N, C-alpha and C positions, 0 to 999 in steps of 0.2 A: 153598446147602445147605438153607436154610429152605424154599425153593420145592420142592425135591424131596421132602422130608419131608411137606410138605403134600400133594403129589400122592399120596404113598403112604397117608396118613391118609384122604384123601378117597376114593380108590380102594377101601379096605377098607371104609369106611362105606357107600358106595354098593353095593358087593357085598353086604354084610349085609343091607342094606334090600331089595334086589331078590330076594335068594334066598328070601325068605318067599313072594313071588309066583311066582317062577320058579326052581326048583332047578337048572335047566340052564344058568343064565346064567354067563358066564365073563368075566374081565377081563384085558386085556393092556396093557402100559405101554410107552411110549417107542418105538413103532413107527411108526404112522401119525399118532399124536397123543399128548398127554400121558397120556391114559387113553382106552381103548376098551372097549366092552361088545359082546360077540360072541354071535351066534346059534349053535345047536349045530353048524352046518356051517361055523363060523368066520368067517361074514360079518359085518363090523361093522354093528351096529344103531345104535351111537351113538359119536361122536368128541367128546371133552370136552377143553377147554382150561381149565386152572385157574390162576387169577391171585391170588397172595397178597400183599397189601400191608398192612404193619404200620399205617402211618398212614391214619387215616380220611380219606375224601375222595370226590370225584366221578369217575365214568368220563367220560373225554374223548372226543368224537366224532372228534377228530383224533389220539387217543393211539395209542402203539405196542401196548398190550395188545390192543386190538380189531383193528387193521389186520394186525398180524403173525398173529393167530388166522385172519383171512380168508384171508391169503396161504397159510397152513399148510393150511387146508381145501381151498382150490383145488388145491393140489399133491396132497393125499390123495385127492380125488375123481378127479384124472387118473390116479393109481396104481391106482384102483379102476375104470379104464376109463370114467369119466364115466357113472355109472349112470343109468338112467331116472328121471324124477321120483319115482315110486312106490317105487324101490329106494334113493333117496338116505338115507343114515343121518341121524339127528338130529345136528346140529352145536351143541354146547352151550358156552357161555361161563360159568364160575362165577367171580365176582370178589368179593373182600371190599370192594370200593368200591360206592358207590351210583349208581343210574341217575337223572340229573336229569330232571324233567318235560319233555315236549316233544321229547326227543331220540330217536334211533332205538333206543337202548337200551330205552327205556319201550315202544315199539312193538314190540320183539322179545321182551318178556317173555311168560311163560307164563299171565298173568293176563287180566283183563277189558280191560286197555289194549292188548292185542295188535292191531296193524294193519299187516299185511304191505305194503300198498300205500304207507302213509305211511313205513314203515321204508325201503322201497326208494327212495322219492324223496329222503329225507334222506341216505341212504347215497350215492346217485348225486351229489347236490349237493355233499357233502363230499368225495367222492373226485375229483371233477372241478374242485375249486378250485385254480387255479394258485398261489394264494398260501398254500396249506396248508403245514404243516411238511415240511421236507426229510426228516426221520426216518421218515416214513411215505410219502413220495411213490412209491417203487417199489411198495409194497404196494397203494396206492390205485390206481395205474396198472394193476396186474394185474387188479384187480377190474373197472375200466372196459374192459379189453381183451376181457373176456368178452362174448359175444353177448347181447343183451337177454334172450332167453329163459334163458340160463343164469344171468344175474344174478338173475332172478326165482326160478329154481329154488333157487339158493343161499340166498337170503333167506327163502324159505319153510321151508327146513330149520333155520335158526339159531334158538336159544333163549338168552336171556341171563338168568341167575340172579344178581342183584346182592345186595349187602349180606350175603354169606355170612359165617358165623362164622369168626374168626381160628383158627388152628391150636390155640392154647392153649385155645380155648373149645369144642373138639370132643370133648374127653375124655369128658364125660358122655354124648353122643349115641352115641359109639362103644361105650361100656361097655354102655349099654342095648341097642343092636342085637345085640351079640355075646353078651349074656347074662352079662357079668362082674359079679359081686357081691362087694363086699368083705366080709370076715368081721366078726364083732362087735367084733374086736379091732383091725381096720385098716380105716379109712374113706378112705384115700387113693385118688385116681383111678388107674387103670392108667397105667403109663408108656408113652411112645410107642415104646419099643424092645422091646415085649413080643410074641412070637409072631407077627410079621407076615412073611408069605411072599408075595413078588410076582415076577412075570416082568418082568425088565428087558432089553430088547434080545435076548430069546430064551434068556437065562440065569435061573437061579433064585437068589434070595438070601434067607437066612433069618436070624432073630434069636433070642436065647435064649428058652427056655420061660418062661411067666409064673410069678411067685413063688407060694409055697404059699398065700399069703392071698388070691389071687384064683381063683375058680372059673369055668370057662368051660363054659356048657352048650351043647354042639355040636349043630347041626341038620344033618340030611342035606342034602347039596348045597351047604353053605356052604364053598367052597373057591376057591383061586386055581390055575389049571392050571399044571403043570410041563411 
């Protein structure tokens, strides 16, 4: 349950941030990926996997969080008819755990350490290890079954955002992006069950209106499609 709530909260936060730059952006959940951001023609521009772990720790190169994400992306791209390199959506992993130095997670970051060649080499080495954990064997094999050019295309599309805030730490960021300001008499952060509307598997789910003490300054284009 915590994981799904984290997906909803992250989707709302990302939508609010993006709508400042692009009021046409739309979000969809639990169809091709945990969270998807769509172009006006409904083509996915980004597929996002969100991994929430309460315990602090490091991402593992042989861990299920990453390799199941890779398998999910391979399946999603097949459902999109294996788009050409230029049309491949961004494939983003957001994790509350941290990326150790020298791992492919570091080389897949969106910062100055990004190195897609090193990332591909590390991923192929890890995926092809016969002594790797059984829990990710099928997913790693699926990656290695791709043609070399497809593996390279996949890696170029992946971005890893590590050390993301825990769900309990996102309230202030969400309130800021949505323009929710507590009154002088109530300084409590907005509850996570306030006014969230998301699409889930093609259906719309809503939650109660915000309480009177929170004021929402709405901006044109800040919406989740129904």
